[in-house]
N, C-alpha and C positions, 0 to 999 in steps of 0.2 A: 504494500500500500504506500501512499504518499505521506510525507511528513512535512509539517509546517512548524515554525517556531515563532510564537507571538503572531500567528496568522501569515507569516511570510514563508513561501514555498522554499524548501531546501532541495538541493540537487540530490540525485540518487546516491552519489558517493560522498555526501557531506559527513563531517566528523560527528562522532557521538556528542550529545549534549551533556555537559558536566552536571551531574545530578544534584550538586549542592545549590545550584541556582534555580532548580525546577520548583515551581509552586504546585502545579497539577498538570495532568495530561488528559486532554479531551479526546475521546475515541468516537469516530463516526463509522458505522458499519455500512458497507455497500456504497453505491454511487450517490453523490449529493451535489446537485447542480448549483445550490445556493451557497453552502458552506465551503465546498471544495470543488469548484467548477473544473479545475485542471487536475484533479486528483485521480487516483486509480479507481477502477470500478469495484475493487474488493474492499475499499474503505480507506480511511486516512486517520492520522493522529495529529493533534495540534498540541505542541509543548508550550505551556504557559510559564514564563519565567517569573521569578519573584519581582515585586514592585516596591517602591518607597511606601512607607506607612506613616500616618500621622499619629500613631499610637507607639509610645516608647517600648522597645523590646531589645533584649540582649540574650544571646545564646552561644554557648561554646560546646560542641560535641566532639567526642573522640571515639574512634572505632579501632579496637585492638583485637588481634587474632593471629593465627599462625600464618595464613596465606591471604593475599589480596586484601589486606586490612591496613592497619597503621595509618589512619587518616584522621585529620583534625579539620573541623569546619567552624568558622566564625560567622555569625549572622547578627547584625545589629542595625537598628534603624529607629526612626522617630522624627518628631518635628524639630526643625532648626530654630535656634534661639535668635530669630530675626523678626523684628516687628512683633505681631501679636502671637506668634507661635502657631498660627493656623494657616499660614500662607505657603511656607516652604517645608519640605520634608525630605529625608534622605534614607538610603539603605546601603549597607556595605556588606557584601558576602565574599568570603575568601576561604579557600581550602588548600590543603597540602597533603600529599600522600607519597609514601615511599615504603614499599612492601615487597617481600619475596613471593614468587609464584610457587605453586605446590610441588613442582617436579624437580626444582634445583635452586640452591641458594644463589646461583649466578643469574638466574632469570628474575628480573625485577618488574614491578608495576609502579610507575612514578607519574605524578601529575600535580599540577598547581593551577589555581584559578583565582581571579580577582574580578569583582563586579561592583563598581560604584554606581549608584542610582540617585536621581534627583527629581523631585516633583515641585511644580509651581502651580498653586491654586490661584489662577488669575482672577476668578470671580466665583460666585456660587454656582455658576453654570459651566465654567470653562477650566480646564487643567492641561498643563503641558508636562509630560514625563519623558525623561531622557535616561537611557541605560547604556552602560559600556560593559561588555562582557569579554574578558580575555582569558584564554585557557591554553594549557600545554599538557600533552600526555605522551609518555613513552611506555609502550606496552610490548614486552618481550613476546615474540611469537610462540604459539603453542608448540610443545615438543612433539617429536615424531614418535608414535607408538604403533606397533604392529603385533597382532595376535599370531600365535603359532599357526602355521598352515594346516595342521591336523585338527584344529578346533572346529567343532560342528555345533549344531543347535542342541545336541544331546550331551555335549561335554559338560561335566559337573564342575571341573576345576580348570578353567581356561588359563593358559600360560602365554606370556609374551614370547615373540619370536626370538630365536638365539641371537645374542648380541645386543638386544634392546634392554637398556637399564631403566627401571621405573623412576630412578632418582637422577637420571642423567639428561643431558641435552640431546643425545642420540643424533649427532650430526648437525644440529642447529648451531650456527656460528654465534659467538658472543655479541656481535654487532647486529644480529638479525632481530630487529624490533620495528614496530610501527610508531612513528613519531608524527604527531599532529600539533599544529599551532593555529589558533583562530582568534580573531578579534571582531566583534560585532558591536555596532552602534545602533541602538533603537531609539526612535523619537516618535511619540504619539501625542497628538493634540485632540482633545475631546471637548465638545460643547453642546449645549442644549439650546436649539433655536426657539423652540416653543414646547408646549406640553406633549406634542405628538411627533416632533421631528428632532432627531439628534444627528450630529455630524462628527465624523472621526477621520482624521488625517494622520497617516502613519508613514514612516520612512525607515529603511534599513540600509 
């Protein structure tokens, strides 16, 4: 299916979205000419990123484990002490991860992201929101595993093929990893023209 981020269509080979900045994910099943006119007929997903908040909040979370863990995430936001405190708001989300993968201590999963966000409540009916999302990931490719050729559906204790080490790289080079870097700038202006008509202008 197709994927959009904050309603902007992403290419088929787009990088994964850093989960620390995701607020929610909307799923549309099947074709939808209104919400996803250029989407796949099987359905689409829309990733909604976090936004500035006029309510003060602070959180620091840590993920600890043996593999694909060791991640810290900071999420803070609230009104800015400018004017009456109801006009400007911010949000800052940041994360860092450095963990080993399950098959070898040489295989690493690393990533970092920073997302400053700013909102300006121009009036009771209008608001401008700007988000900058920058992320980098280095993911070691999955190791090569092969079952023994004599393994069948009836084998009770399947074994790896000779020469395959369950804790080794099995021929994968130390430099064999997927490295992605992305920077996105989102700007959204919303206003209410009257009781029945709203306007939204967005740019990415």
